[in-house]
C-alpha positions as CSV (number, residue, x, y, z in Angstrom):
1,M,-27.0,7.9,-33.1
2,P,-26.9,4.1,-34.4
3,Q,-30.4,3.9,-36.2
4,S,-30.3,0.0,-36.9
5,L,-29.5,-2.9,-34.6
6,S,-25.8,-3.5,-35.4
7,P,-23.7,-5.1,-33.1
8,Q,-21.9,-1.6,-33.2
9,S,-25.1,-0.1,-31.9
10,V,-25.6,-2.9,-29.6
11,I,-22.0,-2.2,-28.2
12,Y,-23.0,1.1,-28.1
13,A,-26.1,0.8,-26.1
14,A,-24.4,-1.9,-24.0
15,L,-21.4,0.9,-23.0
16,H,-23.9,3.6,-21.8
17,F,-25.8,1.4,-20.1
18,L,-22.8,0.8,-18.1
19,Q,-21.9,4.3,-18.0
20,F,-25.3,5.1,-15.9
21,L,-25.0,2.3,-13.7
22,V,-21.7,3.7,-12.0
23,P,-22.9,6.1,-9.9
24,I,-26.0,3.8,-8.7
25,T,-22.8,1.4,-8.6
26,F,-20.5,3.8,-6.3
27,Y,-23.5,4.6,-3.9
28,L,-24.1,1.5,-3.2
29,S,-20.2,-0.1,-2.7
30,I,-20.3,3.0,0.2
31,V,-22.9,1.8,1.8
32,F,-21.7,-1.8,2.3
33,Y,-18.6,-0.2,2.7
34,T,-20.3,2.1,5.9
35,N,-22.5,-1.0,6.8
36,P,-20.9,-4.3,6.6
37,N,-24.3,-5.6,8.5
38,F,-26.3,-4.1,5.1
39,K,-28.5,-6.0,3.2
40,F,-30.7,-5.7,-0.2
41,T,-33.8,-6.0,0.6
42,P,-37.2,-5.6,-1.7
43,K,-37.3,-2.0,-0.5
44,H,-34.1,-0.9,-2.0
45,L,-35.4,-2.2,-5.7
46,W,-36.4,1.2,-6.6
47,H,-32.8,1.3,-7.4
48,L,-33.3,-0.2,-10.4
49,F,-35.8,2.0,-11.5
50,P,-33.6,5.2,-13.0
51,P,-31.5,2.2,-14.9
52,L,-34.3,0.5,-16.4
53,L,-35.3,3.8,-17.5
54,F,-32.4,4.5,-19.5
55,L,-32.5,0.8,-21.0
56,M,-36.1,1.9,-22.6
57,L,-34.6,5.2,-24.0
58,L,-31.8,3.4,-25.1
59,V,-33.9,0.7,-27.2
60,A,-36.1,3.4,-28.3
61,E,-34.0,6.2,-29.2
62,S,-34.7,5.1,-33.4
63,K,-37.9,6.1,-32.8
64,I,-37.3,9.5,-31.0
65,S,-35.7,12.3,-33.0
66,E,-32.2,12.9,-32.3
67,Q,-32.8,16.8,-30.4
68,Y,-35.2,15.4,-27.9
69,L,-33.2,12.3,-27.5
70,H,-30.1,14.5,-26.6
71,T,-32.0,16.8,-24.5
72,V,-33.2,13.5,-22.2
73,Y,-29.5,11.6,-22.5
74,I,-28.1,14.9,-20.6
75,V,-30.9,15.6,-17.9
76,L,-30.6,11.7,-17.2
77,F,-27.7,11.6,-17.2
78,L,-27.1,14.1,-14.5
79,A,-29.7,13.7,-12.8
80,N,-28.7,9.9,-11.9
81,S,-25.0,11.4,-11.3
82,L,-25.5,14.2,-9.3
83,F,-28.2,12.6,-6.9
84,Y,-26.2,9.0,-6.3
85,T,-23.1,11.3,-5.7
86,L,-25.1,13.4,-3.6
87,A,-26.8,10.4,-1.7
88,A,-23.1,9.1,-1.2
89,Y,-22.0,12.1,0.1
90,A,-24.2,12.0,2.7
91,K,-23.1,8.0,3.8
92,I,-19.8,9.5,4.2
93,Q,-21.0,12.7,6.4
94,K,-23.4,10.1,8.5
95,H,-20.1,7.7,8.8
96,Q,-17.9,10.2,9.8
97,K,-20.4,11.1,12.8
98,D,-21.0,7.4,13.6
99,I,-17.4,6.4,14.1
100,E,-16.7,9.2,16.4
101,Q,-19.3,7.0,18.9
102,F,-16.7,3.9,18.9
103,H,-12.8,5.2,18.1
104,S,-11.0,8.2,19.5
105,S,-9.0,8.5,16.5
106,T,-10.9,8.8,13.1
107,E,-8.0,10.0,10.9
108,D,-7.4,6.5,9.0
109,I,-11.4,5.5,9.1
110,D,-12.9,8.3,8.3
111,L,-13.2,7.7,4.6
112,R,-12.6,11.1,3.7
113,W,-11.0,10.0,0.4
114,I,-14.4,9.1,-1.0
115,K,-15.5,12.7,-0.2
116,Y,-12.2,14.0,-3.0
117,I,-14.2,11.3,-5.2
118,I,-17.4,13.1,-4.5
119,Y,-15.9,16.3,-5.5
120,T,-14.7,15.5,-9.0
121,F,-17.7,13.6,-9.1
122,I,-19.9,16.6,-9.1
123,S,-17.7,18.8,-10.7
124,A,-17.2,16.7,-14.1
125,A,-20.8,16.0,-14.5
126,I,-21.6,19.9,-14.3
127,L,-18.4,20.3,-16.6
128,T,-19.2,17.8,-19.3
129,T,-23.0,18.2,-18.8
130,G,-22.0,22.3,-20.0
131,Y,-20.2,21.3,-22.5
132,N,-22.5,19.1,-24.5
133,I,-25.0,22.0,-24.6
134,I,-22.7,24.2,-25.5
135,T,-20.5,22.1,-28.2
136,G,-23.7,19.8,-29.2
137,A,-21.9,16.8,-28.7
138,D,-22.7,13.2,-27.9
139,P,-23.5,13.7,-24.1
140,L,-21.7,10.1,-22.9
141,N,-18.3,10.6,-24.6
142,V,-15.0,9.6,-24.4
143,Y,-14.4,12.5,-21.2
144,I,-16.3,10.2,-19.4
145,N,-15.8,7.0,-20.3
146,I,-11.9,8.6,-19.5
147,F,-13.0,9.9,-16.1
148,F,-14.8,6.6,-14.8
149,L,-11.9,4.3,-15.4
150,A,-9.8,7.0,-13.0
151,V,-12.5,6.7,-10.3
152,V,-12.3,2.9,-10.6
153,Y,-8.9,2.5,-10.1
154,L,-9.1,5.4,-7.5
155,V,-11.3,3.7,-6.1
156,A,-9.4,0.0,-6.3
157,F,-6.1,1.9,-4.6
158,Y,-7.4,3.5,-1.4
159,S,-9.7,0.6,-1.2
160,M,-6.5,-1.6,-0.3
161,R,-5.0,1.1,1.4
162,Q,-7.6,1.3,3.9
163,K,-7.5,0.1,7.6
164,A,-10.2,-2.0,8.9
165,I,-13.4,0.6,10.0
166,Y,-15.3,-1.4,12.6
167,P,-13.1,-3.5,15.2
168,Q,-14.4,-7.0,15.6
169,G,-17.1,-6.5,18.4
170,I,-18.8,-3.6,17.5
171,S,-22.5,-3.2,16.9
172,L,-22.7,-0.5,15.0
173,E,-26.6,-0.5,15.3
174,E,-26.4,-0.2,18.9
175,V,-23.9,2.9,19.3
176,Q,-26.1,4.6,16.7
177,E,-29.2,3.9,19.1
178,D,-27.4,4.9,21.9
179,A,-26.5,8.6,20.0
180,H,-30.0,8.9,18.5
181,V,-31.1,8.6,22.1
182,A,-28.8,10.7,23.3
183,R,-30.1,13.4,20.7
184,H,-33.6,13.0,22.0
185,E,-33.2,13.3,25.5
186,E,-37.0,13.8,26.2
187,K,-38.2,11.4,24.9
188,R,-36.1,8.8,27.0
189,N,-38.5,6.3,28.4
190,Q,-37.9,3.6,30.8
191,K,-37.8,1.3,28.0
192,T,-34.5,2.5,26.2
193,K,-32.7,3.2,29.1
194,L,-30.1,0.3,30.1
195,L,-28.9,1.6,33.1
196,S,-31.3,2.9,35.9
197,D,-30.5,6.3,37.2
198,S,-28.5,5.0,40.4
199,E,-26.2,2.8,37.9
200,L,-25.5,5.6,35.7
201,E,-24.4,7.9,38.6
202,F,-22.4,5.1,40.0
203,A,-20.9,3.8,36.5
204,K,-19.9,7.4,35.7
205,Q,-18.3,8.3,39.0
206,S,-15.8,4.7,38.2
207,L,-15.4,6.1,34.4
208,L,-14.3,9.5,35.4
209,R,-11.9,8.0,38.2
210,M,-10.4,5.6,35.9
211,M,-9.6,8.5,33.4
212,A,-7.6,10.0,35.8
213,E,-5.8,7.6,37.5
214,E,-5.2,5.2,34.7
215,Q,-5.5,7.7,32.2
216,P,-6.3,5.1,29.1
217,Y,-6.8,8.2,26.8
218,L,-2.6,7.7,26.2
219,D,-3.6,4.7,24.1
220,S,-3.4,6.5,20.8
221,E,-5.5,3.5,19.7
222,L,-7.9,3.0,22.4
223,N,-11.5,2.6,21.2
224,L,-15.1,1.8,23.1
225,I,-14.0,-2.1,23.1
226,K,-10.7,-1.5,25.2
227,L,-11.9,0.9,27.1
228,A,-15.3,-0.9,28.0
229,Q,-12.8,-4.3,28.7
230,R,-11.4,-1.8,31.6
231,M,-14.6,-1.2,32.8
232,E,-15.9,-4.4,32.7
233,I,-19.0,-3.4,31.0
234,S,-20.4,-4.0,28.0
235,T,-19.8,-1.8,24.8
236,H,-23.3,-0.7,24.2
237,Q,-23.7,-0.2,28.2
238,L,-20.4,2.3,27.6
239,S,-21.4,3.8,24.9
240,Y,-24.6,4.7,26.6
241,L,-23.3,6.0,29.5
242,I,-21.0,7.7,27.5
243,N,-24.1,9.4,25.2
244,T,-26.5,9.4,27.7
245,G,-24.9,9.9,31.5
246,L,-22.4,12.5,29.6
247,G,-23.9,14.2,27.1
248,T,-20.9,13.5,24.6
249,N,-19.7,11.0,22.1
250,F,-16.8,8.5,22.8
251,F,-14.1,10.5,20.3
252,N,-14.9,14.0,22.0
253,F,-14.8,12.3,25.5
254,I,-11.1,11.0,25.2
255,N,-10.1,13.7,23.3
256,Q,-11.0,16.0,25.6
257,Y,-8.5,14.5,28.4
258,R,-5.9,14.3,25.1
259,V,-6.1,18.0,25.0
260,T,-5.8,18.6,28.4
261,K,-3.3,16.6,28.6
262,A,-1.7,18.6,25.8
263,Q,-2.0,21.8,27.3
264,E,-0.4,20.8,30.7
265,L,2.7,19.7,28.6
266,L,2.9,22.8,26.3
267,V,3.1,25.2,29.6
268,N,5.4,22.9,31.7
269,K,9.1,24.6,31.3
270,E,10.6,21.1,31.3
271,Y,8.7,20.0,28.0
272,D,9.9,23.1,26.0
273,H,12.6,21.6,24.1
274,L,10.3,18.9,22.7
275,N,8.7,19.7,19.3
276,M,4.8,19.2,18.5
277,L,4.3,15.8,17.3
278,V,6.3,14.5,20.5
279,I,3.8,16.7,22.6
280,G,0.8,14.9,20.4
281,Y,2.1,11.2,21.2
282,E,2.8,12.3,24.4
283,S,-0.6,13.2,24.8
284,G,-1.8,10.2,23.2
285,F,-2.7,11.6,19.2
286,N,-1.5,9.2,17.1
287,S,-0.1,12.0,14.5
288,K,0.4,15.6,14.3
289,T,-2.9,16.2,11.9
290,S,-4.9,14.8,13.8
291,F,-3.1,16.7,17.1
292,N,-3.5,20.1,15.4
293,T,-6.8,19.3,14.1
294,T,-8.7,18.1,17.0
295,F,-6.3,20.5,19.3
296,K,-7.9,23.6,17.7
297,K,-11.3,22.2,17.5
298,I,-11.3,22.6,21.3
299,T,-9.5,25.4,22.2
300,S,-9.8,27.4,18.8
301,L,-6.0,27.6,18.7
302,T,-3.5,25.5,17.7
303,P,-1.1,23.8,19.9
304,S,2.0,26.2,18.8
305,E,-0.2,29.6,19.7
306,Y,-1.7,27.8,22.8
307,R,2.1,27.4,24.1
308,N,3.3,30.9,22.4
309,Q,0.4,32.7,24.1
310,K,0.7,31.1,27.7
311,K,4.9,32.4,26.9
312,R,3.5,35.8,27.4
313,S,1.2,35.4,29.7
């Protein structure tokens, strides 16, 4: 460890401080990614505490025994990395539930690629710490530098490929509120009702009739805005209608119809010559992966298994 204030020790401390900031920066970038309306306020200032504590450790390192400093470095760095990595994972989990409130196909906007980076983050933090404990090597070594550099490139690469998540006109706060109200049915009161009971029932019947007659679910890009425009109501009202009136979310509501349509096609002999990809497209799905995943989630069978089962019966 550098013991004197020299250009080398300053660079050393700066690099290690930047390393410590990576998990925090990664977490905050995900917060902004999953909630474009997020604003940093004084209540978020506590995020500055870990970096300041680490910076104080770097400044005071000449006054601390090397063995003690080594242990504190490992504990602080691992705790910081794991905390913010797990917090980022929780944000992605919540995001994947939120987008089901307004989109019928989430495959391209669920940010699952960030989960893969998170898994790598956790594995690397644990392996590097274990390596440092066993070998006694510098706890912030070249391997971490290489790993963090790779993470930066991966995030940049996938960010450039990422489709827009929130269609213009969607209020994330409103759909989250509707989902919360639906999950806590017993707590609803007149203040939270967007529609009276009679209006809700009328709108529900109108929606179900439209789904049966016009089949809007066959549009693979169908989202809450498009369906609300066809219903001539606001997205907030439609979200409330689906969550509260039908007890489900937009994603499940639309894809139940798509799976039902696919089931009809799979047992229709006129469609026996079509493969699963075409059946999926004809049912409103936009990829074979989303078709297989959603179909199995609802029926517990893959489309192929369902077709074979029906042929045998």
